N, C-alpha and C positions, 0 to 999 in steps of 0.2 A: 830453496825447496819450500813448497807450500803444502801443508797438511793440517787443515783446520778441523778435521773430524767430519761427522755425518750431520746432515740437516734435512728436516722434513719439508719436502716439496710435494704437496697434494697427497701426503701419506706415504710417499716413497722416500727412502732415506738415501740421499745423494751425498757423496763425499766431495768436500771442497778441497781439491788437490790440483796440483799442476802435473805436467808430464814427468818431471824429475821424481816427484814423490810417488806417482803411480808406478813408474818403472822400478824404483827401489823396492817398493812393496812386493811386486811380482818376482823380481830376481831374488830377493831375500827369501821368499817362500820356496822358490825353486832350489836355492842352495841348501835349504833345510829339508827339502823333499816333503813339504807340508802342503796339504790341500789349501787352495786359495781361489775363490771364484770372483771373476771380474766381468762386468758388462759395461758397455758404453751406451748411455741412454740419451737419445734425442726426445722430442716431444712425443712421438709415437710410442716409444718404449715406456715413458712415464705413464701415458694414458692407458696402455694395456694393463699396467699395475693398478691404476685408479679404478678401472671398470671390472677387474677380476680379482677377487680377494685371494684366490689360490695363487695366482701369478704374483700378486703383491707379496705374498708370503715367500715365494721363491726369490724375488728380487731383494727383499729386505734380509734374507738369509745369506746373501752373498757378502763377501768381505769388502768388496769395493765396487761401487757404482759411480762411474765418472760422468761429468757433465759433457756429453758429446755434442749436444746442440746448443747454439747460441741462446735460444730462449730458455733453456735449462740453466745455463750460466747466469743469464740476466735474472732469472727467478731466484737463484741463490743469493745474488747480490742485493736485490731489492727487498727480499723477505728477511734475510739474515745478516746482511752487511758483510758478506764474505770477501768482497773486494777482489774477486778473481779477474785477472786481466785477460785471460784467454780460456777458451774451452779446452777440453782434452778429447780431441777428435779421434774416434776409433781407428781409422786408417793410419793416422800419424802415430798413434800410440802403438799400433802393431809394428811399425817400422822402428820405433825407438826401443821396443822390447827386443826385436831382432838384433838391433845394433848392440844392445847390452849383452844379449845371449852370445853373440859372436865374440865379444871382447872377454867375457867371463867363462867361455867354454861350456855354456849351458846348451842342452839339446832341446829341440822343439819338434812337435808333431803338428801336421796340418790336417784338420778334420772338417769334412763337409764339402758340398759341391760335387761336381763331376770329376772323373779322373783326368779329363782333358784340362779342366780349369786348374787342378792341383799341379799338373805338369808345367803349365805356363807360369803359374804363381811361383813354384819352386825355382824355375829357371830364372825368373826376374829377381827373386830374392837373392839367389846365389851370385848373380851378376853384381848386385849392390853390396852384398856381404859374403865375399868368397869363402870365408872360413866358418860360416854358419853351419851348424850341424842339424840338418833336417833328417831326422832318423826314421820318420814314418809319414806316409801320406794315406789318409783313409777317406775315400770318397763316400758320399751319402748313397744310400740305397733308394732314397726318394719314396719311402713307404714306411708304414708302421712295422717295427721289428717284431719278429716272432719271439715267443717267450724264451726259446733256447738261444737266440742270437744276442740278446742283451748282455748276459754275463761275458760272453766272448768278446764283444765289442768293448765293454768297459775294461776288461783285462788287457786288451790290445793297446788301448790308450794309456792305461797306467804303466804298462811296460815300456812305452815310448817316452813318457814324460812324467816325472813325479814332482809336483802335479798341480801347479796353477793352471786354471782353465780360463781362457779369455775369449769372450764373445765380442766380435768386432764388426758385426753387421755386414755391410756391403764391401768391406775392405778387401776380401779375397778377389772379388770381381774387379775392383779398381786396380789392385796391384798386379793382377794377371793381364791387365790391358783389355778386358772384355766390357768394361763400363767406364764411361768418362765421368770425372768429378766436375762439380760446379766450379766456375771461375773463382779465383780467390776473393774478388770483391763481393761476390754474391755470398760466399761463405762468411765473410766478416760481418755482413749486415743481416745475417740470419735468413737468407733467401735461398739456401740450398734446396729447401723443399719445393720451391717454385721451379727451379731448374729441373729437378727430377720429375715433377708433375708434368712439365712440358714434354719430357722425353718418354714417359710411360703413363699417359693420362688414364687409360682404361684400367690399369692395375692399381694405380695409386690415388685416384681421385677421392675415394672415400677416406683414405688415411689422412689426406691433407685438408680437403675442403670441409670435412666434418669434424675431425679431431682437433685441428689447430684452433678453430674458434672456441670449441669446448674447453680446450686447455686454457685459453685466455680468460674465459668466463670463470672457470674454477679458480684460476690463479687470483683473479680480482677478488673473489669471495674470500680466499685465504688471506690476501693482503689487507683487506678491509675488516677482517675479523668477523665476517658474516657466516663463515662455516669453518668448523674444526675438522681437520683431517688427522686421524689417529694412525700412526704407523703400525700399532699393535693390533689394529682391527683387520686381521687376516684370517685365512683358513688354510690349515695344512692340507696339501694335496692328498687325495685318496686314490690309491691304485695308479701311481705315476706311470705314464706310458712313454717309452723312449722311441724317438724317430731316428732313422739313420739314412 
């Protein structure tokens, strides 16, 4: 098990952990019914925190940010000598958490996406983990929630699962069979972004063709000591809006 703590990558505090440590942290919080926020960050996730002080505040307030992308893992290794041998890929982390939840009798709630996606996802998960307790499936409304809807949604989620919350990016679509993952060799060499760009160029070109070079530039600045990135330089969100 690897758990070396949090490290500053462009002002975002990423945890140098492996799958085993990440799953243990999540399941321990679930057994204690304690709040525990987790997100899996690739380059795009890091850069959203770099460019938005409020979002950086949200990210750095989470208990666990795992290095989802290879460039994020490489960044931790080169800057801080963390010696991580593999990333903690969000879709794989989701499966490992489901495996642990099944063996430990922990309940899960699936939140987000369409009802059709959640049905396919739940079916595929139950085929892989027959004793997994999926106690709730809550589709997104794909709009800003009305003021009266937010408390009801939060209560519904809390009643389903107390209460680690794990954001896993495109994992729902991957495991529902609606989106193909990059081949393993492309993932190992940090080329997953290129695979996704080729499949969805109109939607993703700005994310990858603009943010990836910017990440490399800022990383070089941090590595060479040309710029200091302060994780505490954040701004607490004002009037937080919840989307469903």
